[in-house]
Residue, then its C-alpha position, 0 to 999 in steps of 0.5 A: m713689499q716693493i713692486i718693480t715697475r718698468r719705470k723703476f727698472l729703467k731707473l735702476t739701469t739708466g747708466a747703461l741705457a743712457t749711453g744709447l749702446a745696446a739698450p736692450l741688453l746692457s741693462f742686464e749683465d746676467i742675460a744669458n742665452a743659447a737655447i739649442s732648440r733651433p739648431l743652426a743650419a749646416n754650413t752656416p758661416i760663424l764669426v768669432v771676434v776676439s777683442l784685445y783691450g789695452g792696445n797690443d804692441g804690434l811691433n812685438t807681435v809681428i816682429p820685423y826681426t831683420d830691421s835694424i831700426y826695430f832694435s835701435s828704437r827699443p833697446g831692452l824690449t826687442y827679441p834676439v833673432g834666435q828667439v823669435i818664430p820666423l814667418d818669412a825672411e823679414f817677419a816673425l811672431n813673438p816667441s810665445m805664439t807657437g800655437i798661432k805659428t802651427l796654424w800659420d804653417q797650415n795656411k789658416v792665418a791671415i795677418i793684415r798689416g798696418v791696420g787702423y783708421p784716419k786721424p788716430d785717437y790715443s784714448h783707449f775709450a775713444s779708439m775702441a769706440k771707433w773700432q767697435t762702431g766701425a765709424p771712425n769719422n762719425n760719432l755713432n752709438t751703434g756697433w758695426l755688428g749691431r747694425w748687422l743685427d738691425t738687418q736681421v730677424e730679431d733673435p737674441m741668439q744671433a750674436i752672443s758676447l761672453g761676459s756679463v756686459l754687452p760690448p758696444l760692438l753688438a749694440g744696434a739701433k733696433r736689435s742687440g746681441s746677448a751677454l752670456p756670463l761665464g758662470g751661467l745664469v740664475i733665473p729669479n723665481g717666486v714673486l720677483a719672477n712674476q714681477l719681472q715677467k710683467i715687465s716683459i709684456p710689451s705695451p703700445k704706450d712704451s717709450k723706446l727705452m721701456a720697449a727695450s727693457a721689455t725685450s731684454m726681460r722677454n729674452l731672459f725668460t725665453l732662453s734661460a733654461d736650455v743653456q745650463p746643460v750645455l755649459k755643464a757638458p765637457a768642451p769638445l776634445a782638441p785631438d791634435l794638441p799635445t799635452v805640455n807640462g809647464g809650457n802653456a803660461g799658467g793653465d786656465n785663463n779667462l780667454a780660454q774659458q770663454l772660447d771653451v764655452v763658445a766651442k761647446l755651444i757651437a758643437a751643440d748647434s747653437p743658432t748663433k752666427v756671431w760670438s764676441v770674446s775678449l782679453g784685457g791687460f795689453d796697456t803695457h806702459a811698463n815692463e812690457a816684455n814679460a807681460q805682453a809675452a804672457l798675454l800673447g801666449v794666452v791668445s795663441s794657446s787659446i786660439s790654437r786649442f779652440m781651432s783644434q776643438l772645432k775639429s771634433t765638431s761638424r763646424s770646423n769649416d764654418v768658423t772664422v776668427l778675427i783678432y784685433s786691438e784698439f791701437g798699436r804702441r809707439v815705435v820708441a820705448n819709453g823710460s819704463q821698459g814699456t811703450d805708450h799708445g800708438t796707432s796702427g797694428p796687425m789684425f789676425v784672421i784665422g780659419n779653414s776658409v782663410k787664405g794664409g799669408f800677409y796682407g796690406d803693406q807693412p808700415s815703414l820704420k823709416s817713415l814714421i808719422n809723429g813717431d808712430l807707424a803709418v796706417t796702411t789698411d783701414f779696418r773697414d776694409v777687413y770688416a767689409t770683407l767679413i760682412e760680405n763673405v762670412l755674414k753673407s750680408p750687404v755692406a751698405p747698411i753697416l758701413g755705408n758706401w765703403n768700397g775697400r776689401v782685403n782678399f784673405l778668404k777663399a772663394a766659396n764653393 
């Protein structure tokens, strides 16, 4: 029988650990947690981060439906005025975003326009790394929420990502969030369990990577048992959503499933302050109109359902949702009825604590920079606002001496 040592474990997981991102957890795609034995204190703010992978087309999300340049720049990809969902006299939502519009009408949606960073990068990986590290000018290997975790007491349930792999967003230098696979967690038993438990025992001779593997394994065995009953329980009801036949773009989807699990664990008072969920598919180089509309419909209906589910819990006023993508798309359509990688785009912040409305200047279609929209709001302005007002933490250890803020949150009571 082959014996698993900590060194062998590290060799097996070296691909994840060598990146320097989330060393304690990226080596274990099945680390799951959410023990409910230590309930989150009442009225504790919770941040839910929704990452849209691929580069969402901001111009067809928040549409300048009275601007003639919008229509002339992308024939075949624009929406007729009669189809869009007006927000005011100039801007409208994509026709598929009826759920977000309902929340907008309740003053629970802030749309921050023209968000990006200096010297935009058109690579998916490079740009998402800048957004997730929160450090566009530096090659950091820690996420902005990972650095927040570094300032907190070690607790693998502080931040949880739904999925089998932890995103760099939650990877710190000393601490990291945890990954919770949607299918739940299967804990090994017998001889294998005994070997893995030995790996979890810390030693003063451990290197940083060995100590990280011990922490990961320790978290796995400490937290695995309590989550299963919660995951099997029904999700909270969404009392104010009507039943719609055929109008919700195809029933179940991965984002909705992720947010259902988040709603369950929030309702169960999981001691988790940060949740990360995601949806891919936004790299719409071809046949964009139908593909993006379907995806935005998924985002809109999933978020709307999630916010309604929270009304069945005691946490509806505690949760703030952030939605972002790694870049927007080019203004002018390409030759394949799609758009190519661009620069800035809108961010959405949603919750009962949000002051609904538009924030940041809309990039002008008359003043493009090499064919791209200008960046008018740095994403660090948004991050800093959330760090101070939702995570209740100082900004300096996470973003350095960053002074920008966006006033989209209500004053604390």
